[in-house]
matplotlib code that plots the C-alpha trace (Angstrom):
import matplotlib.pyplot as plt

x = [-12.4, -13.6, -15.1, -14.8, -13.4, -14.7, -11.8, -13.2, -13.0, -9.2, -8.8, -10.7, -8.8, -5.6, -6.4, -6.5, -2.8, -1.5, -0.6, 1.5, 4.2, 6.7, 9.0, 9.7, 8.0, 4.8, 5.2, 5.6, 2.6, 0.5, 1.3, 0.8, -2.8, -4.3, -2.2, -3.8, -7.3, -6.5, -5.4, -8.7, -10.5, -8.5, -9.0, -12.7, -14.9, -18.3, -21.2, -23.3, -21.9, -23.1, -26.9, -29.0, -32.8, -34.2, -37.9, -38.7, -36.2, -32.9, -30.0, -27.0, -23.8, -21.5, -22.3, -19.4, -19.9, -17.9, -18.9, -18.2, -14.7, -13.9, -15.1, -13.3, -10.1, -10.6, -11.7, -9.3]
y = [-5.9, -3.2, -4.7, -1.6, 1.9, 4.7, 6.5, 9.9, 8.9, 8.3, 11.7, 13.5, 11.8, 12.4, 16.1, 16.5, 15.6, 17.9, 20.7, 18.3, 17.9, 20.4, 20.6, 17.6, 15.3, 17.2, 16.9, 13.1, 12.9, 14.9, 12.2, 9.3, 10.1, 10.1, 7.0, 5.2, 6.3, 5.0, 1.6, 1.5, 2.0, -0.7, -3.3, -2.6, -5.7, -5.4, -5.2, -3.0, -1.7, 0.3, -0.2, 1.5, 1.3, 4.7, 5.5, 2.4, 3.3, 1.7, 4.2, 2.8, 4.6, 2.3, 0.6, -0.7, -2.0, -1.9, 1.6, 3.1, 1.4, 3.0, 6.4, 6.1, 5.4, 8.1, 10.9, 10.2]
z = [8.3, 5.9, 2.7, 0.6, 1.0, -1.1, -3.0, -2.0, 1.6, 1.1, -0.5, 2.2, 5.1, 3.2, 2.9, 6.7, 6.9, 4.2, 6.7, 8.7, 6.0, 4.7, 1.7, -0.5, 1.9, 1.3, -2.5, -2.1, 0.1, -2.4, -4.9, -2.5, -1.6, -5.1, -5.9, -2.9, -4.1, -7.6, -6.1, -4.2, -7.5, -9.3, -6.6, -6.0, -6.5, -8.2, -5.9, -3.7, -0.4, 2.6, 2.2, 4.9, 5.3, 6.1, 6.3, 4.2, 1.5, 0.7, 0.7, -1.3, -0.6, -2.7, -6.0, -8.1, -11.6, -14.8, -15.8, -12.4, -12.4, -15.8, -14.8, -11.5, -13.2, -15.8, -13.4, -10.6]

ax = plt.figure().add_subplot(projection="3d")
ax.plot(x, y, z, "-o")
ax.set_aspect("equal")
plt.show()
């Protein structure tokens, strides 16, 4: 099971399927993808995710704290 999904990943994957839809279904899909990313931000738990050690350094690809949640909700 995936612990955490980055909202930008949802937007990028959703963008690949935009050409598939036509007409009013496309308009609904264009509203659904950002809504799913917003839901991912709202339900994110505080913590550090996707930590990889590379050449003796820690690369952190996901850090969720109170400030990042507020900015994620505001900017999305």
